[in-house]
N, C-alpha and C positions, 0 to 999 in steps of 0.2 A: 170630329172636333167639340167633345160633348162640353168640356170647359169653354168655350167661346161662345155657344150657345146660350150660357150665363149672360152673357152680356148684352143679348136681345130687347130688354126689359130699358136701357139707358140709351136705343133708338126711338122711343117714342115720343119724348118732348120734341124730336127734331124730323118726325114722317114728316112735313110738309117739304123741309130742305132738302131733305133726304131724295123725295120725289123728284124734284125742281134740279137735283144735282144728277139725278141719274139720266133722268128727259138728256142732259144738257150732253151727257157723255153720246150720246147717241146721235143728237145733233152734232157735235164737234165730227165725231166718224161718218158723215153724208157727208160734212162738206172734204172730208179727208178725201173719200176714195173719190168725189164728186171732180178732185183735179187731177187725176190723171186720165181720166175718162175724156175731159175737156182737151187736155194734151194729147190724147188720141185722135180727138176729130180732128183740131189744127193738123196734126203732122199726115193724117189721111187728105185732107184738104190740098196742103201743097201740092200732094198730085194729080190735082183739079186742073183741068185748063182753065177753068171760070175763075179760079182763085182771085181775090183779090184783096190787098194791104187793108181794109178795112175790113174783111171778114175775119182774118188771123190778129188784127188788134182787136176785135171784139171775141176773141176766143182768150186771148190773154187775159183782156178786163175782166172776165168772168172767173180765170184762174185765181186773177186777184182776188177779185171779191171774196172767192170760196175762202181763201186763205187769210181773210181779216176775219169773216163771219164766222168759221170754224176756228179761228186763235181767239176770240170773244167768247165761244161757247167754252172752247178748256179752260181759259180764266173762270167763266161762269163754276164748272164743276171743281175746279180746284178749290174755289172759293170758299163756296158751300161742303163738298165733302170732308175736305181738310179741318174748315172752320169749325163741322160737327163731331170729327172726331176727338179735335184739341177738347171739345166742351163735356165731349162723353170723358175724355182722359180726367178734365177738372171735375166732370160726375163721381166717377170713380174712384178717385182720390180720396173725395169729400166721404165718400159711404167708406173705405177705406178707414179713416183715420178717426169715424164716429164712431167703428166698430171694436175698433183697439180699445175706444175707451170705455165701450162697453163691458169688454171683457175684466176677468177678476183674477186674483192672486197666482193660483193654479199656472193661470199662461205664461203671466212673463216671469213665472221659477222656472220655465221650462223651455223656454225660446230665447234667443240671443237677439239681443237690439240691433245688432248691424242686419242679419239677416231679416227683420221685421222692414229696417230701413231701405233696404237692398230692394223689399217688393215694393214697399212704399214708390219708389224714385222709377230704377229701372224697369221692373214688370211692367207699370201700368204705363212707361211711355212704349214700350214692348207692346204692347197690348191695343195703343191708342196709332200705331202702327197696322198693325191688324184691322183697327174697326177704323179707319182714313184709307190709307195710300194703298192698302191690300184690296181693298172692296172697288177703290174708285177704278182700280189697273185692273180686275177681274174682270168687272162688266168691263172697260173698256173694252179689255185682252176678244171677249167672246163675242163683242159688237162687229170690231173692224174683222175679226175672223171667218163669220159668217158674212157680211157683206163683200171682204174682199172675196173670199172662197166663191159664191156666187157669180160675182163677175167675171172670173176667171175662170170658173166654168159656160161665162155666156161667152167668151171668148175662145175656147175652144177645151170640151170634155177631155179629151183623149190627154193634152199635152198639162190637163191640172191633175190628173188620176196620177202620170208618170210623176211630176214635179212632188205629188205629197208621199208619194213611196218612201224617202227617208223620214219621213214625221211620220212612219209609224211606231218607230221606238220611241218616242220622245214621253209616249205614258212610262213606262215602265224606267225609265233613265229618272225622271223629276220624281214617280214613289219612292225608287229608291236612294235617290240623295235628300229626301224630304225627312226622310226614316231618320238618317244619318247627320240631317242638319238639324234634328228634332233633339236627337241623343246627346251631343256634344251640345247645343244650347243651354240646354239644363245644367250640365257638369260646370259650364262655365257661369253661369248665376249662381250655384252653388259656392263656388270658391269665391265670387265678387260676394257674397255675403262672408261667408268668412273674416274676407280681408277687409269688410268694414267694421265687422266688430273688431279687427285689432287694431284699427284706427280708431275707432271710438272710445275703448278703452283705453288708448295711449295718450289719446287728446284727454280724457276725463282723469285719468291719473298720470299725467305731466309730472307734479311735483312728486310721486312716488318714484319714477323713474328715474330722475334726477339722484333725490335724494341716495338711493341705492345705487347710484352710476351705471345707470342700464342702458344707456342711448343707443350703445353698440350692440348688442343681443336684442335690443326692440328692431332694430335696423336691421341686423341680421335676419331675424326672423319674417320681417314686413319682405325682405330681400327673397329670402326663400319661397314664400307664397304668392309673392308679384310675379315670379317668375314661374312659378306653377299656372297663374293666370295667365298669365303669356301664353304659355305653351297648349293650353287646353283654346285660347282663341285662336292660336296658330293652328291647331284642328280641323276647327271650321272654316276656316279662311282658305286650307288647302282643298276640302271639298266643295267651299264656294268656289274657289279657283280652278277644280277640273270641270266644276258643272258646266260656265258659259262656254270655254272651249269647245264640248261635247256637241254642245247643241249649236254654236257655229260652224262646228264640222258640218254638222246634219242638214241646216241649211245652205254651205257654201254646195254641198254635193248637190241638193237640189236644184240650185242656180244652174251649174253646168248642165243638170238636165233638160234645163229649159233652154238653156244657149245653142245646145245643140239639134234637140228634137223641134224647140221653136224656130231656131234658124233655119231648119229643112222646109220646114211648113211656108213659112215668107217665101223661101226660093223655088217652091211650089206654086205657091199662088193660095194655098188653103187661109193663110191667116194672113193681114196688111201689116205693113211695117208700124202702122200706129197700134193693131193689137200686140203685137210682139209688145212694142214698149210702155202700153199699156197693164200688159202680163206681165214683167219685168218690176212696175211699179207696184201693182199690188203682189207680188210675191215677196217683193222689199218691205209691204206693207205687214204682212202675213208674220214675216222674220220676226220684226219686233214683239209683237205678241207671246210665240212662242220665247225665246230670250224672258221676257217681260215675267210667263208665266211661271219662269223658275224662280223669279224673284219673289213676286205671289204667294206658292208656295212657301218660299224660306218665310216670309213674314207670315202667313199664315202659323207654320211651326212652331214660330218663336214666341206669336199672341197664345197657343193655343197653350205651350208651355209655362208661361209667366200668368198665364190668367188661371191657370192649375195650380200655380205656387201662392194666386192671392186668393182664389178660394178656398184654400187650406187654412186660410188664416178668418177668411168672411163664414164658412162652415162650422166653424168652432165657436159652441154657444157656452154663455157662463155659465156657470154653476150655481151664482146669485146672480138672478135677471133683473137687470133695472126696468123699474116703471110697474115692476109684477108685484103686487099688494095692497092693503087698503092703505089709504090717507086719513081717512076720516079717523079720528080722537085722537090724532100725534096731537090737536093744541090746547088737548086736555092732559097731557100724559105731564107726571111730575118727578120721575127720575127713579125709582122704584125698579132693585133688578133683583134676579133672583136667578141665581145655576141650578140646574138639577140634574145630577149625575152625568157633568158633562165630556165627556172624552173629544179627545184629538188626535188625529195623526194627519200628517202631510200624504198628499195623493202617491200611489206610488210606493210608500215605505210603507214598515212592518211595526215601528218604532211607535208608541204611543206616549205621544208629549205632554197631555193629559189625560188624566184617570180620574174620573168618578166623582166631580167636582160638586161640590153640593154648599150654598152660601146664598144666604140673603143680604142686598143693601136697600137701606129706608133712604127714599128719596129726603136732598140733602146731607144724607153723610158720606164721609170723606174715610175712605179705607185705602190703606197702603197695602202693597204686594211687596214682599220681599223673598228672598231665597238665594241658593247660591248659583252660579253661573250654570246655564241650562237646563233650570227647573221648570220653566215655562211660564215664566210671567207675560212677556213680549205677545204670548200667543194665544195667551188669556185675555188679554185687553184687546187683540185682534179683533174678537167676536164679537164684541160689541157694535162697534160700528158697520158688521156683518161684513168685512174685507176677507175673514171666511168664515164658512157656518162649520157647527158641529160634525163629529163625525158619528158620536152619540149623546144623546140626551138634549135638553132643551132649556133654551134660555127665554125670560120671562122679560116684558119690558111694561111694569103697573098694571101684572096678572096675564099679559097677553105676550104670546110667543111672537120674536123678533123675526120670525119668518112668515108671518102675516100681514106685515109692515113693508110697503115699498122701501128697501135699501137707501133710496134718495133721500126719503122724509125720514128715516133715521139717524144719517150722516150729516142734514142739517142739524141737528138739535145736540150733534158729539163732537166737541172739541180735540183735537188730537196731535199732542206733539210728542212723535216718533223719533227712538233712536237715532238716526238719520238723520239729520238737518237736508230739506230743499229751500232754494230760492231759485226764483223766476230771474232773467235774464230781464227787469226791469225798473223799475220805482222801489221804494224803501215803502212809502204808502200801498204801491200797490199789492207787494207782495203781504202785506199786513193785514190791509183789509182786501184779501182774498174770499171771493165769493160775496162781497157786500158792495150796493150802489153806488161808487163815490163818482164826486164830485167833480168835473170836468178842472184839469192841470189847473190853470187859470183862478180856481175856485181856492177859498182856504181850504186845511188839511183837514179830513176829518175831523170830529171828537174822539167816534170810538175808536179810530187810529192814535191818536193820541195819547189815550186816555189807557189804551193795552199797553202800551209805550212805556208809559208808566209804571204801571204795576209790573210789568221786568226790566223797570229799570235800565231803559237804551233809553229814554228821550234824551236826556242831555249829551248823551256820545253823540245823538243822529243829528241833533244841534249844530255841533263840533263840523259836520262834511259839508262839502263844498255847497250844498242847494238844499242839505235836509234831509225833510221829508221825501222831495224829489228827484233827490240823489241815486242814478242810475244802475245799478249793480250788475258786475260782473259776472259771466257762466257762473253759476250754484253759488250764487254770491263772492265768489272767490274775493274779491274785496272788504269784508269783513272777517275779523277773527271766529276762532271756533267759540268761544262764547258766546260772543257780538249773534253770529247766525242763530243758536238755541235759544236767545232768549226774545231773536225775530220770530223765529217760530212761537214759541210761547204767546208772542203777544198777538201773532193772527189768529192763536187760538180763542183766545181772550176776547179778541174783537167780535168778534161773531156773539158773545155772550150765549155762550150753550148751555144748554139742558143737563147734559153730562159732560166732565172737564176731562180727561186721560193725557195725566203727564210719565210719560216712558223714560225714564232716564232723564229726565229733560235738563237736569241739570247739572249734567256732569262735566261739563268742559269748562264751567261759571266757578272762580273764588266763591270760597267760605264767608267771607264777609259779602259779596254781593248775595250770594245762596241765600245770606241773613236774611235782607231789606227784602228780595223776592220773598221769600215766607212767607214773613210779618205782611204784607201787600195781599198776597193771596188769600192767607187766612180769613180776610173780614172780603174780598171777593168772593170767596168759597160758601161764603152763607147762603143757605138755600137752594147750592145748588150740589147734586151727586158728582163726588169727584175720585177718581182712583188715581193713585199715584207709586210708583215705582222707582224705587230708588236705593242705593247700595250706602249712602250716607242716612245714618241715625238721626241726625238733623231735621232731617227733610222728612220720617215719615213718624218721628216721636210724637209729635201733634195730633194723630190722625185718630180719631173715632174709632176705629177697628185696623189692627195686621193681620192679613192672611199670609202666610207662614208656609211656600210651595218646597217640597222638595223632589225630586224626581215626577214632576207632573201630578203629585198628588197634594192634598191640603192636609199638613202634618198639626199644622198651630194655629189658632185663632185668638187673638183678646187686645186690651190695649199693651202699650209698652209696658206700663209696670206689671200688668197681669204675667204677662210671656216673660220678664227677666225674673219673678217672683216662681214661675213656672220650674228655672233651670233647662230649656231645653235647646229646642235648634236655634230659635231666636237668640237667645241669651248665649249660647254658640259664633254663634255669627258678630253678635256685635264683642265679642268678647276678643276674637279674631280681629275685627276691624279697629279695636280701640288699642290693640298691640301693634298694628301696622302702621299706624298715625304715632304711636311712643317707639318704634323703629326706625319710623322715616324722623321725626322730632332729633333723635338722636346725632344719628348722617349727621341732622344739618348743625346739629352744635360743635360738633366735632372736625366738621371739615376747617381746614386750613384757611387765612386767608387770603382773600385773593383768587381760592378757588372758584371754578364755575359750580352753580346752585340753583 
């Protein structure tokens, strides 16, 4: 149970409640074993000549009182211990989610979303059952076993010894089944993770599934995986189904022994009828803990397997540690960037995505990065907010290595518009103002949000929506067009008033007319701000202070638009190819017959 031991710190805030709950477990069992003992006294009293109705009524009243007090103690122990386990589950899930937010790009590149979701839901539930019900029933089983065995020995040591002989087989049976249950439960969780991933991908990509008429194929794929999940669960059910009958068989043999031997002792006068009845009750009380023992072992085995899966994530440390580094000096940062011999390759691969990059960007300078697909443009700009760190070389901000700063402080000063737009299922104002302290919903829209939306040429279109900036978006902004989503993410970056702005092909889904208006607004907004612009459109990069040309991860050219055209190298070739493509597209549109789709 090495993994469940890591759960111990989560119990510390609830130590007082845990102690009281465990005390109530003992108290409830005291009253549980008291009832058969009172019944024994009542039965034996019936054979006495001077017995009275009042005496029998007294015993009956005491049995009722014991039942009431025992029930109250059981309610208290369940309320406390199960409540504590719920709180521990909540704390564990909080810790798990906070840790996920700390992890960096390499982690998410190697883990499936469905697998992570499975650990955050199913596995935390299994851990809760190990932390609450399993602990409660383990203590309950131990206490009731001690009490019942003690009173059984008090009544008849010989009968107790014979009755527990079948129980000798219980430890190997429990351990053997525990190992089987552990293995089968792990296989179930693995399949559930794969199933969750498939569902998540299909829900996210439902438009693509329909566009390619893949509903039937995906349903068949899901059905195959779902049946495998069913089979793995049935394997576990078979093990559990065999486990309980074996326990019942062993306890049934013990009951036969008690009936045969105990009946003989009653006939010989060695024990009274009351002793025999009480002994039978205590044997029954002992039977439930032995059956519950298997369930408790099952819960612990499941909890151990699930905590191991959770720990696999919690023990993963990010390569770029949040909160590590200095924060002083960032307020005076001006935005000067320098690359010195920077190289990069993704973990687990050998291909150098970037090779020996060296250049300097002055504060307030606008730099365009161009190159063919796969040249490493997006990877280069991902190094600036430390989404990744270089494999070799060093990047400096105003002469200080980026690695010496707290990553969070750097990211607060960088506005990044990635290729893949992402919007939350929230209002437009909340999406554009992400990271800003916004006023309550009943107040006016934050002027920083409206200003950024105007620059992104989105303000007028937002005004046409039912609730304006307070319009709630669907998942991933599904109720906006591709161009609107790109402009919303551009506005999000501008609203933060960043020191460094990164546009990674941020206007690819915007028409050329709207793009021209956005670029015109941006040129004024970029004054005094360091900017990196990646685009395949010449109109977006031609006015940059400098253009960096990448090819195969290496910097092959640098200069202004005019200088690079005059040089006639890679940049000029890229421009000629783009102009040729535009010319071909234009000829195709002009030659299309009237009424044809275009």
